[in-house]
C-alpha positions in Angstrom: -43.8 12.8 4.0 -40.0 12.5 4.4 -37.9 15.3 6.0 -36.6 16.2 2.5 -40.2 16.8 1.4 -40.8 19.1 4.3 -37.7 21.1 3.3 -38.8 21.3 -0.3 -42.3 22.6 0.8 -40.6 25.5 2.6 -39.1 26.8 -0.7 -41.5 29.4 -2.1 -42.1 28.6 -5.8 -40.5 30.8 -8.4 -42.7 33.7 -9.4 -42.1 36.9 -11.4 -40.8 38.7 -8.3 -38.6 36.3 -6.2 -35.9 34.9 -8.5 -32.9 35.9 -6.2 -34.4 34.2 -3.1 -35.7 31.2 -5.1 -32.4 30.6 -7.0 -30.4 30.5 -3.7 -32.9 28.2 -2.0 -33.1 26.0 -5.1 -29.4 25.7 -5.4 -29.1 24.7 -1.7 -31.9 22.1 -2.2 -30.2 20.6 -5.2 -26.8 20.6 -3.4 -28.3 18.9 -0.3 -29.8 16.2 -2.6 -26.7 15.6 -4.6 -28.1 17.1 -7.8 -26.3 20.5 -8.1 -23.2 19.1 -9.9 -25.5 17.7 -12.6 -27.5 20.9 -12.9 -24.4 23.1 -13.0 -22.9 20.8 -15.7 -19.9 19.8 -13.5 -21.1 16.2 -13.7 -21.2 15.3 -17.4 -23.4 12.7 -19.0 -21.6 9.3 -19.3 -21.1 7.7 -22.6 -23.9 5.5 -23.9 -21.5 2.5 -23.6 -21.5 2.9 -19.8 -25.0 1.7 -19.3 -25.1 1.6 -15.5 -23.5 5.0 -15.1 -25.8 6.5 -17.8 -28.9 5.1 -16.1 -27.9 6.6 -12.7 -27.1 10.0 -14.4 -30.5 10.0 -16.2 -32.3 9.2 -13.0 -30.6 12.1 -11.2 -31.4 14.4 -14.2 -35.1 13.4 -14.0 -35.2 14.0 -10.3 -33.6 17.4 -10.6 -35.9 18.4 -13.4 -38.9 17.3 -11.4 -37.8 19.1 -8.3 -37.3 22.3 -10.2 -40.6 22.0 -12.1 -42.5 21.6 -8.9 -41.0 24.7 -7.4 -42.0 27.1 -10.3 -45.4 28.9 -10.4 -47.7 27.9 -13.2 -47.2 31.3 -15.0 -43.4 30.7 -15.0 -43.5 27.2 -16.3 
């Protein structure tokens, strides 16, 4: 397990009672991993003609979505 996996494991998954704590920790996690600008829509999706840039953007979007999904309780998904 990498050090980033250890940090992610310390974030308590989103439940129906911990949104303020979870959102701050999730934002920090995404910032630390270079994904916050994408999630906050500051990094826009490149044009389809820019294939390499679009591929990198889509990979980051998938990583962000996966990280968020894994840190949400089943009843919140």
